[in-house]
VEXBA-9001 format. One record per residue (C-alpha): x, y, z; residue number from 1; residue in one letter. Coordinates in nm, 3 decimals, m for minus. Layout:
+---------+---------+---------+------+-------+
:      px :      py :      pz : miza : torba :
+---------+---------+---------+------+-------+
:       X :       Y :       Z :  NUM :     A :
...
+---------+---------+---------+------+-------+
This chain:
+---------+---------+---------+------+-------+
:      px :      py :      pz : miza : torba :
+---------+---------+---------+------+-------+
:  10.849 :   8.802 :  14.469 :    1 :     X :
:  10.902 :   8.419 :  14.394 :    2 :     X :
:  11.117 :   8.297 :  14.674 :    3 :     X :
:  11.220 :   7.952 :  14.782 :    4 :     X :
:  11.052 :   7.929 :  15.073 :    5 :     X :
:  10.782 :   8.034 :  14.865 :    6 :     X :
:  10.818 :   7.744 :  14.606 :    7 :     X :
:  10.888 :   7.518 :  14.908 :    8 :     X :
:  10.533 :   7.638 :  15.065 :    9 :     X :
:  10.346 :   7.583 :  14.712 :   10 :     X :
:  10.500 :   7.188 :  14.683 :   11 :     X :
:  10.331 :   7.152 :  14.985 :   12 :     X :
:   9.992 :   7.254 :  14.906 :   13 :     X :
:  10.022 :   7.174 :  14.538 :   14 :     X :
:  10.064 :   6.805 :  14.654 :   15 :     X :
:   9.706 :   6.754 :  14.818 :   16 :     X :
:   9.530 :   6.798 :  14.471 :   17 :     X :
:   9.780 :   6.705 :  14.168 :   18 :     X :
:   9.860 :   6.369 :  14.042 :   19 :     X :
:  10.194 :   6.235 :  14.033 :   20 :     X :
:  10.362 :   6.270 :  13.675 :   21 :     X :
:  10.696 :   6.076 :  13.718 :   22 :     X :
:  10.978 :   6.137 :  13.424 :   23 :     X :
:  10.935 :   5.875 :  13.134 :   24 :     X :
:  11.255 :   5.801 :  12.947 :   25 :     X :
:  11.187 :   5.809 :  12.574 :   26 :     X :
:  11.408 :   5.556 :  12.350 :   27 :     X :
:  11.293 :   5.769 :  12.044 :   28 :     X :
:  11.332 :   6.086 :  12.083 :   29 :     X :
:  11.693 :   6.019 :  12.244 :   30 :     X :
:  11.758 :   5.876 :  11.967 :   31 :     X :
:  11.649 :   6.074 :  11.761 :   32 :     X :
:  11.791 :   6.407 :  11.913 :   33 :     X :
:  12.132 :   6.266 :  12.023 :   34 :     X :
:  12.020 :   6.361 :  12.395 :   35 :     X :
:  11.929 :   6.134 :  12.697 :   36 :     X :
:  11.542 :   6.235 :  12.720 :   37 :     X :
:  11.289 :   6.249 :  12.959 :   38 :     X :
:  10.915 :   6.318 :  12.931 :   39 :     X :
:  10.778 :   6.488 :  13.228 :   40 :     X :
:  10.416 :   6.460 :  13.120 :   41 :     X :
:  10.171 :   6.653 :  13.277 :   42 :     X :
:   9.928 :   6.580 :  12.969 :   43 :     X :
:   9.833 :   6.284 :  13.280 :   44 :     X :
:   9.754 :   6.567 :  13.516 :   45 :     X :
:   9.412 :   6.574 :  13.682 :   46 :     X :
:   9.231 :   6.820 :  13.494 :   47 :     X :
:   9.483 :   6.720 :  13.184 :   48 :     X :
:   9.715 :   6.989 :  13.243 :   49 :     X :
:   9.956 :   7.187 :  13.444 :   50 :     X :
:   9.760 :   7.453 :  13.510 :   51 :     X :
:   9.611 :   7.285 :  13.826 :   52 :     X :
:   9.925 :   7.368 :  14.015 :   53 :     X :
:   9.933 :   7.777 :  13.953 :   54 :     X :
:   9.564 :   7.798 :  14.035 :   55 :     X :
:   9.508 :   7.608 :  14.324 :   56 :     X :
:   9.796 :   7.726 :  14.476 :   57 :     X :
:   9.688 :   8.089 :  14.397 :   58 :     X :
:   9.354 :   8.085 :  14.553 :   59 :     X :
:   9.501 :   7.898 :  14.872 :   60 :     X :
:   9.643 :   8.254 :  14.907 :   61 :     X :
:   9.341 :   8.431 :  14.921 :   62 :     X :
:   9.117 :   8.557 :  15.168 :   63 :     X :
:   8.806 :   8.428 :  15.233 :   64 :     X :
:   8.664 :   8.708 :  15.161 :   65 :     X :
:   8.840 :   8.719 :  14.825 :   66 :     X :
:   8.706 :   8.421 :  14.778 :   67 :     X :
:   8.369 :   8.466 :  14.882 :   68 :     X :
:   8.316 :   8.739 :  14.550 :   69 :     X :
:   8.330 :   8.420 :  14.327 :   70 :     X :
:   8.669 :   8.369 :  14.104 :   71 :     X :
:   8.690 :   8.479 :  13.713 :   72 :     X :
:   8.959 :   8.391 :  13.481 :   73 :     X :
:   9.022 :   8.386 :  13.082 :   74 :     X :
:   9.173 :   8.079 :  12.928 :   75 :     X :
:   9.217 :   7.876 :  12.628 :   76 :     X :
:   9.085 :   7.602 :  12.806 :   77 :     X :
:   9.372 :   7.436 :  13.040 :   78 :     X :
:   9.387 :   7.755 :  13.265 :   79 :     X :
:   9.026 :   7.732 :  13.262 :   80 :     X :
:   8.993 :   7.362 :  13.378 :   81 :     X :
:   9.237 :   7.428 :  13.640 :   82 :     X :
:   9.084 :   7.698 :  13.847 :   83 :     X :
:   8.728 :   7.543 :  13.842 :   84 :     X :
:   8.874 :   7.264 :  13.975 :   85 :     X :
:   9.003 :   7.425 :  14.270 :   86 :     X :
:   8.728 :   7.679 :  14.280 :   87 :     X :
:   8.530 :   7.359 :  14.371 :   88 :     X :
:   8.730 :   7.225 :  14.639 :   89 :     X :
:   8.724 :   7.580 :  14.852 :   90 :     X :
:   8.370 :   7.569 :  14.729 :   91 :     X :
:   8.341 :   7.944 :  14.583 :   92 :     X :
:   8.219 :   8.023 :  14.231 :   93 :     X :
:   8.374 :   8.025 :  13.956 :   94 :     X :
:   8.340 :   8.252 :  13.624 :   95 :     X :
:   8.570 :   8.142 :  13.312 :   96 :     X :
:   8.594 :   8.351 :  12.980 :   97 :     X :
:   8.698 :   8.120 :  12.701 :   98 :     X :
:   8.769 :   8.230 :  12.303 :   99 :     X :
:   8.445 :   8.172 :  12.096 :  100 :     X :
:   8.739 :   7.912 :  11.912 :  101 :     X :
:   8.822 :   7.735 :  12.209 :  102 :     X :
:   8.761 :   7.343 :  12.127 :  103 :     X :
:   8.447 :   7.160 :  12.314 :  104 :     X :
:   8.661 :   6.961 :  12.499 :  105 :     X :
:   8.768 :   7.200 :  12.722 :  106 :     X :
:   8.469 :   7.408 :  12.715 :  107 :     X :
:   8.273 :   7.085 :  12.838 :  108 :     X :
:   8.494 :   6.986 :  13.082 :  109 :     X :
:   8.512 :   7.327 :  13.257 :  110 :     X :
:   8.155 :   7.330 :  13.295 :  111 :     X :
:   8.197 :   6.987 :  13.441 :  112 :     X :
:   8.389 :   7.133 :  13.696 :  113 :     X :
:   8.076 :   7.370 :  13.845 :  114 :     X :
:   8.223 :   7.667 :  13.652 :  115 :     X :
:   7.984 :   7.927 :  13.450 :  116 :     X :
:   8.150 :   7.949 :  13.093 :  117 :     X :
:   8.173 :   8.286 :  12.915 :  118 :     X :
:   8.267 :   8.249 :  12.535 :  119 :     X :
:   8.386 :   8.576 :  12.424 :  120 :     X :
:   8.655 :   8.679 :  12.121 :  121 :     X :
:   8.842 :   8.521 :  11.842 :  122 :     X :
:   9.135 :   8.521 :  12.095 :  123 :     X :
:   9.287 :   8.482 :  12.428 :  124 :     X :
:   9.350 :   8.834 :  12.466 :  125 :     X :
:   8.995 :   8.970 :  12.359 :  126 :     X :
:   8.871 :   8.700 :  12.649 :  127 :     X :
:   9.085 :   8.840 :  12.892 :  128 :     X :
:   8.995 :   9.210 :  12.852 :  129 :     X :
:   8.622 :   9.103 :  12.907 :  130 :     X :
:   8.703 :   8.901 :  13.230 :  131 :     X :
:   8.881 :   9.221 :  13.355 :  132 :     X :
:   8.596 :   9.398 :  13.265 :  133 :     X :
:   8.332 :   9.125 :  13.412 :  134 :     X :
:   8.560 :   9.101 :  13.759 :  135 :     X :
:   8.517 :   9.534 :  13.753 :  136 :     X :
:   8.146 :   9.536 :  13.721 :  137 :     X :
:   8.052 :   9.222 :  13.911 :  138 :     X :
:   8.331 :   9.259 :  14.199 :  139 :     X :
:   8.477 :   8.878 :  14.091 :  140 :     X :
:   8.820 :   8.840 :  14.207 :  141 :     X :
:   9.051 :   8.760 :  13.885 :  142 :     X :
:   9.320 :   8.440 :  13.854 :  143 :     X :
:   9.551 :   8.544 :  13.620 :  144 :     X :
:   9.644 :   8.265 :  13.370 :  145 :     X :
:   9.999 :   8.404 :  13.364 :  146 :     X :
:  10.101 :   8.715 :  13.466 :  147 :     X :
:  10.075 :   8.639 :  13.808 :  148 :     X :
:  10.381 :   8.528 :  14.069 :  149 :     X :
:  10.164 :   8.290 :  14.285 :  150 :     X :
:  10.019 :   8.131 :  13.971 :  151 :     X :
:  10.366 :   8.126 :  13.812 :  152 :     X :
:  10.500 :   8.007 :  14.169 :  153 :     X :
:  10.241 :   7.700 :  14.159 :  154 :     X :
:  10.366 :   7.598 :  13.821 :  155 :     X :
:  10.725 :   7.601 :  13.922 :  156 :     X :
:  10.650 :   7.377 :  14.138 :  157 :     X :
:  10.751 :   7.094 :  13.834 :  158 :     X :
:  11.093 :   7.201 :  13.900 :  159 :     X :
:  11.105 :   7.069 :  14.251 :  160 :     X :
:  10.985 :   6.725 :  14.134 :  161 :     X :
:  11.204 :   6.686 :  13.824 :  162 :     X :
:  11.488 :   6.782 :  14.054 :  163 :     X :
:  11.379 :   6.491 :  14.315 :  164 :     X :
:  11.372 :   6.228 :  14.004 :  165 :     X :
:  11.667 :   6.352 :  13.822 :  166 :     X :
:  11.887 :   6.543 :  13.995 :  167 :     X :
:  12.155 :   6.590 :  13.736 :  168 :     X :
:  11.947 :   6.748 :  13.459 :  169 :     X :
:  12.122 :   6.936 :  13.199 :  170 :     X :
:  11.838 :   7.058 :  13.045 :  171 :     X :
:  11.470 :   7.180 :  13.069 :  172 :     X :
:  11.251 :   7.277 :  12.781 :  173 :     X :
:  10.958 :   7.448 :  12.868 :  174 :     X :
:  10.620 :   7.571 :  12.681 :  175 :     X :
:  10.533 :   7.904 :  12.680 :  176 :     X :
:  10.249 :   8.116 :  12.623 :  177 :     X :
:  10.196 :   8.394 :  12.832 :  178 :     X :
:  10.501 :   8.287 :  13.057 :  179 :     X :
:  10.398 :   8.154 :  13.406 :  180 :     X :
:  10.488 :   7.799 :  13.364 :  181 :     X :
:  10.853 :   7.906 :  13.200 :  182 :     X :
:  10.885 :   8.174 :  13.486 :  183 :     X :
:  10.811 :   7.958 :  13.716 :  184 :     X :
:  10.994 :   7.656 :  13.592 :  185 :     X :
:  11.307 :   7.835 :  13.570 :  186 :     X :
:  11.343 :   8.089 :  13.838 :  187 :     X :
:  11.298 :   7.750 :  14.078 :  188 :     X :
:  11.543 :   7.528 :  13.851 :  189 :     X :
:  11.812 :   7.775 :  13.841 :  190 :     X :
:  11.805 :   7.818 :  14.227 :  191 :     X :
:  11.862 :   7.451 :  14.253 :  192 :     X :
:  12.127 :   7.467 :  14.003 :  193 :     X :
:  12.268 :   7.784 :  13.854 :  194 :     X :
:  12.428 :   7.591 :  13.613 :  195 :     X :
:  12.133 :   7.430 :  13.471 :  196 :     X :
:  11.979 :   7.578 :  13.143 :  197 :     X :
:  11.616 :   7.640 :  13.090 :  198 :     X :
:  11.484 :   7.669 :  12.759 :  199 :     X :
:  11.195 :   7.825 :  12.689 :  200 :     X :
:  10.974 :   7.697 :  12.342 :  201 :     X :
:  10.652 :   7.853 :  12.150 :  202 :     X :
:  10.483 :   7.823 :  11.800 :  203 :     X :
:  10.659 :   8.095 :  11.595 :  204 :     X :
:  10.251 :   8.231 :  11.511 :  205 :     X :
:  10.256 :   8.353 :  11.842 :  206 :     X :
:  10.654 :   8.442 :  11.931 :  207 :     X :
:  10.550 :   8.711 :  12.157 :  208 :     X :
:  10.793 :   8.644 :  12.416 :  209 :     X :
:  11.101 :   8.544 :  12.162 :  210 :     X :
:  10.994 :   8.888 :  12.008 :  211 :     X :
:  10.933 :   9.048 :  12.374 :  212 :     X :
:  11.336 :   8.949 :  12.519 :  213 :     X :
:  11.472 :   9.065 :  12.169 :  214 :     X :
:  11.343 :   9.376 :  12.223 :  215 :     X :
:  11.389 :   9.379 :  12.616 :  216 :     X :
:  11.060 :   9.488 :  12.710 :  217 :     X :
:  10.747 :   9.345 :  12.678 :  218 :     X :
:  10.592 :   9.339 :  12.311 :  219 :     X :
:  10.186 :   9.308 :  12.212 :  220 :     X :
:  10.186 :   9.127 :  11.850 :  221 :     X :
:   9.954 :   9.244 :  11.612 :  222 :     X :
:   9.810 :   8.856 :  11.614 :  223 :     X :
:   9.865 :   8.542 :  11.652 :  224 :     X :
:   9.801 :   8.246 :  11.409 :  225 :     X :
:   9.881 :   7.843 :  11.536 :  226 :     X :
:   9.744 :   7.547 :  11.638 :  227 :     X :
:   9.868 :   7.551 :  11.986 :  228 :     X :
:   9.572 :   7.726 :  12.087 :  229 :     X :
:   9.691 :   7.707 :  12.446 :  230 :     X :
:  10.015 :   7.880 :  12.383 :  231 :     X :
:   9.827 :   8.137 :  12.119 :  232 :     X :
:   9.891 :   8.453 :  12.315 :  233 :     X :
:  10.002 :   8.793 :  12.181 :  234 :     X :
:  10.129 :   8.965 :  12.504 :  235 :     X :
:  10.319 :   8.813 :  12.765 :  236 :     X :
:  10.315 :   8.910 :  13.121 :  237 :     X :
:  10.458 :   9.200 :  13.215 :  238 :     X :
:  10.489 :   9.091 :  13.625 :  239 :     X :
:  10.680 :   8.780 :  13.498 :  240 :     X :
:  10.895 :   8.905 :  13.247 :  241 :     X :
:  11.185 :   9.032 :  13.460 :  242 :     X :
:  11.197 :   8.646 :  13.584 :  243 :     X :
:  11.191 :   8.528 :  13.235 :  244 :     X :
:  11.494 :   8.788 :  13.116 :  245 :     X :
:  11.664 :   8.651 :  13.432 :  246 :     X :
:  11.654 :   8.266 :  13.401 :  247 :     X :
:  11.563 :   8.179 :  13.055 :  248 :     X :
:  11.858 :   8.125 :  12.871 :  249 :     X :
:  11.710 :   8.047 :  12.532 :  250 :     X :
:  11.375 :   8.110 :  12.332 :  251 :     X :
:  11.320 :   7.872 :  12.035 :  252 :     X :
:  11.042 :   7.906 :  11.822 :  253 :     X :
:  10.907 :   7.598 :  11.653 :  254 :     X :
:  10.636 :   7.592 :  11.293 :  255 :     X :
:  10.329 :   7.430 :  11.337 :  256 :     X :
:  10.434 :   7.183 :  11.114 :  257 :     X :
:  10.656 :   7.054 :  11.345 :  258 :     X :
:  10.398 :   7.004 :  11.657 :  259 :     X :
:  10.200 :   6.783 :  11.356 :  260 :     X :
:  10.463 :   6.535 :  11.323 :  261 :     X :
:  10.539 :   6.549 :  11.693 :  262 :     X :
:  10.182 :   6.466 :  11.754 :  263 :     X :
:  10.217 :   6.121 :  11.553 :  264 :     X :
:  10.516 :   6.046 :  11.662 :  265 :     X :
:  10.395 :   6.100 :  12.031 :  266 :     X :
:  10.102 :   5.853 :  11.948 :  267 :     X :
:  10.278 :   5.597 :  11.759 :  268 :     X :
:  10.605 :   5.578 :  12.004 :  269 :     X :
:  10.447 :   5.612 :  12.362 :  270 :     X :
:  10.053 :   5.578 :  12.322 :  271 :     X :
:  10.013 :   5.940 :  12.466 :  272 :     X :
:   9.763 :   6.232 :  12.347 :  273 :     X :
:   9.901 :   6.564 :  12.384 :  274 :     X :
:   9.791 :   6.885 :  12.268 :  275 :     X :
:   9.942 :   7.079 :  12.024 :  276 :     X :
:  10.083 :   7.360 :  12.297 :  277 :     X :
:  10.230 :   7.009 :  12.490 :  278 :     X :
:  10.465 :   6.903 :  12.206 :  279 :     X :
:  10.642 :   7.240 :  12.214 :  280 :     X :
:  10.940 :   7.113 :  12.379 :  281 :     X :
:  10.949 :   6.805 :  12.241 :  282 :     X :
:  10.969 :   6.964 :  11.854 :  283 :     X :
:  11.207 :   7.159 :  11.964 :  284 :     X :
:  11.452 :   6.898 :  12.034 :  285 :     X :
:  11.612 :   6.902 :  11.658 :  286 :     X :
:  11.677 :   7.233 :  11.726 :  287 :     X :
:  11.906 :   7.199 :  12.058 :  288 :     X :
:  12.221 :   7.117 :  12.000 :  289 :     X :
:  12.264 :   6.895 :  12.360 :  290 :     X :
:  12.427 :   6.554 :  12.256 :  291 :     X :
:  12.404 :   6.347 :  12.532 :  292 :     X :
:  12.302 :   6.537 :  12.779 :  293 :     X :
:  11.999 :   6.479 :  13.017 :  294 :     X :
:  11.706 :   6.673 :  12.874 :  295 :     X :
:  11.347 :   6.719 :  13.031 :  296 :     X :
:  11.041 :   6.752 :  12.784 :  297 :     X :
:  10.801 :   6.932 :  12.967 :  298 :     X :
:  10.434 :   6.796 :  12.832 :  299 :     X :
:  10.222 :   7.086 :  12.921 :  300 :     X :
:   9.912 :   6.920 :  12.896 :  301 :     X :
:   9.676 :   6.698 :  12.678 :  302 :     X :
:   9.314 :   6.868 :  12.618 :  303 :     X :
:   9.284 :   6.803 :  12.284 :  304 :     X :
:   8.939 :   6.707 :  12.086 :  305 :     X :
:   8.851 :   6.458 :  11.856 :  306 :     X :
:   8.806 :   6.693 :  11.512 :  307 :     X :
:   9.176 :   6.851 :  11.568 :  308 :     X :
:   9.320 :   6.511 :  11.661 :  309 :     X :
:   9.183 :   6.400 :  11.350 :  310 :     X :
:   9.332 :   6.648 :  11.151 :  311 :     X :
:   9.672 :   6.654 :  11.285 :  312 :     X :
:   9.696 :   6.269 :  11.205 :  313 :     X :
:   9.591 :   6.319 :  10.899 :  314 :     X :
:   9.865 :   6.588 :  10.819 :  315 :     X :
:  10.079 :   6.393 :  11.014 :  316 :     X :
:  10.017 :   6.133 :  10.808 :  317 :     X :
:  10.045 :   6.364 :  10.458 :  318 :     X :
:  10.346 :   6.507 :  10.563 :  319 :     X :
:  10.552 :   6.183 :  10.669 :  320 :     X :
:  10.477 :   6.009 :  10.295 :  321 :     X :
:  10.248 :   5.802 :  10.474 :  322 :     X :
:   9.958 :   5.905 :  10.237 :  323 :     X :
:   9.991 :   6.095 :   9.924 :  324 :     X :
:   9.848 :   6.108 :   9.581 :  325 :     X :
:   9.948 :   6.102 :   9.175 :  326 :     X :
:   9.810 :   6.171 :   8.943 :  327 :     X :
:   9.863 :   6.023 :   8.613 :  328 :     X :
:   9.730 :   6.050 :   8.219 :  329 :     X :
:   9.585 :   5.709 :   8.065 :  330 :     X :
:   9.339 :   5.592 :   7.743 :  331 :     X :
:   8.989 :   5.541 :   7.843 :  332 :     X :
:   8.978 :   5.207 :   7.754 :  333 :     X :
:   8.866 :   4.905 :   7.968 :  334 :     X :
:   9.188 :   4.759 :   8.194 :  335 :     X :
:   9.380 :   5.047 :   8.226 :  336 :     X :
:   9.266 :   5.148 :   8.557 :  337 :     X :
:   9.347 :   4.800 :   8.647 :  338 :     X :
:   9.718 :   4.797 :   8.510 :  339 :     X :
:   9.767 :   5.100 :   8.758 :  340 :     X :
:   9.609 :   4.953 :   9.045 :  341 :     X :
:   9.811 :   4.623 :   9.028 :  342 :     X :
:  10.137 :   4.807 :   8.970 :  343 :     X :
:  10.061 :   4.974 :   9.311 :  344 :     X :
:   9.955 :   4.671 :   9.459 :  345 :     X :
:  10.266 :   4.493 :   9.320 :  346 :     X :
:  10.483 :   4.768 :   9.517 :  347 :     X :
:  10.231 :   4.649 :   9.799 :  348 :     X :
:  10.112 :   4.989 :   9.836 :  349 :     X :
:   9.745 :   5.050 :   9.969 :  350 :     X :
:   9.480 :   5.243 :   9.742 :  351 :     X :
:   9.262 :   5.461 :   9.935 :  352 :     X :
:   9.099 :   5.692 :   9.695 :  353 :     X :
:   9.050 :   5.692 :   9.325 :  354 :     X :
:   8.951 :   5.967 :   9.091 :  355 :     X :
:   8.842 :   5.945 :   8.752 :  356 :     X :
:   8.828 :   6.239 :   8.526 :  357 :     X :
:   8.719 :   6.147 :   8.219 :  358 :     X :
:   8.679 :   6.538 :   8.071 :  359 :     X :
:   9.033 :   6.651 :   8.151 :  360 :     X :
:   9.119 :   6.655 :   7.731 :  361 :     X :
:   8.864 :   6.664 :   7.471 :  362 :     X :
:   9.039 :   6.386 :   7.301 :  363 :     X :
:   8.907 :   6.108 :   7.568 :  364 :     X :
:   9.089 :   5.827 :   7.381 :  365 :     X :
:   9.402 :   5.978 :   7.431 :  366 :     X :
:   9.403 :   6.065 :   7.766 :  367 :     X :
:   9.172 :   6.069 :   8.104 :  368 :     X :
:   9.291 :   6.187 :   8.435 :  369 :     X :
:   9.313 :   5.929 :   8.687 :  370 :     X :
:   9.433 :   6.109 :   9.068 :  371 :     X :
:   9.519 :   5.804 :   9.311 :  372 :     X :
:   9.577 :   5.816 :   9.694 :  373 :     X :
:   9.798 :   5.630 :   9.847 :  374 :     X :
:   9.899 :   5.425 :  10.200 :  375 :     X :
:  10.261 :   5.383 :  10.214 :  376 :     X :
:  10.549 :   5.273 :  10.482 :  377 :     X :
:  10.703 :   5.612 :  10.449 :  378 :     X :
:  10.944 :   5.839 :  10.143 :  379 :     X :
:  11.086 :   5.540 :  10.065 :  380 :     X :
:  10.838 :   5.325 :   9.999 :  381 :     X :
:  10.654 :   5.663 :   9.803 :  382 :     X :
:  10.903 :   5.672 :   9.591 :  383 :     X :
:  10.935 :   5.290 :   9.481 :  384 :     X :
:  10.589 :   5.351 :   9.422 :  385 :     X :
:  10.622 :   5.623 :   9.206 :  386 :     X :
:  10.911 :   5.464 :   9.014 :  387 :     X :
:  10.752 :   5.152 :   8.905 :  388 :     X :
:  10.464 :   5.418 :   8.759 :  389 :     X :
:  10.735 :   5.603 :   8.537 :  390 :     X :
:  10.899 :   5.220 :   8.469 :  391 :     X :
:  10.518 :   5.152 :   8.302 :  392 :     X :
:  10.497 :   5.451 :   8.112 :  393 :     X :
:  10.230 :   5.630 :   8.309 :  394 :     X :
:  10.463 :   6.020 :   8.403 :  395 :     X :
:  10.302 :   5.996 :   8.759 :  396 :     X :
:  10.265 :   6.326 :   8.910 :  397 :     X :
:  10.243 :   6.400 :   9.295 :  398 :     X :
:   9.983 :   6.665 :   9.389 :  399 :     X :
:   9.784 :   6.777 :   9.688 :  400 :     X :
:   9.669 :   6.541 :   9.885 :  401 :     X :
:   9.282 :   6.652 :  10.007 :  402 :     X :
:   9.123 :   6.341 :  10.250 :  403 :     X :
+---------+---------+---------+------+-------+
């Protein structure tokens, strides 16, 4: 059972190893949403995510005998690093089962903390099932990433820190994967202020908590599909589910495209790397009607590999019309390409790719196809460039951009 006494104890224990992640007021997100938005940057936490809180507190509650058996868990990355770090502090063995699709950054960092990594399964749920098999085979002590009340209590220490800095907070937005973070944060928040609103946010492609709450019982999705790998869970925790039912006021599901844009906003306006799961709370602001209210968005982690980061940035630029591609037909004769380039240059567009296809028509003199990928300042600028090409008689058609 999660009690105020246990939360207070967890705050004392967790404080030995965590980094202070002070609230940051976001003028940009406040202006965008109409709320007074504060960021809780757990992406800056030791191990790069909030998970060290629950892992360290859980391990502190184990007996020496349980620790000597060795610890095992399953994780898409952040809990893995939290357990690996905590196990190292307590001098015990840690075995981490991670899905085969886990980003290399998270795998390598887990190994660097001294853990043994086993890659297994296509998602968290398959990795977790294998972890239980190994625990039974070798006698390891299982440290579940979310379906454990001690783990959830450790995660809930975030609420204590929020209230110390912002006692009159109105809303807390918290990412949901399996539900451990949300259960801990919401339970303690309601103890400290029963009137506060705690909103859970999960990816639309893995909205197991939203469906479970709607049905009134834990639901297992047939599959999950989301770029938010840290919250790509098909079934929420059974032991923490009653706490979610009691203390979470609402669940918002967010599409992957919204996370892409949120990443770009976070990098450009706050110069911070926040992984897709950690951005769920920020992306949910546009779905929240809380004008002038004090809203804290928990940024749950920042462990993102470079390849994923590159893809998300490119997609974000395309979604924001900062990069776009048009196709025009023009006669195959000297000077036509220069004319098109000149029109774009006059409108301050920057050409970053050209694809000249002479074989789009059997009559090359009548028409060849030119695809131009252009960098712009946004939608208004893009429309101005396309308008200039139309005025010159080129009939541009916007086509899918491939970088």
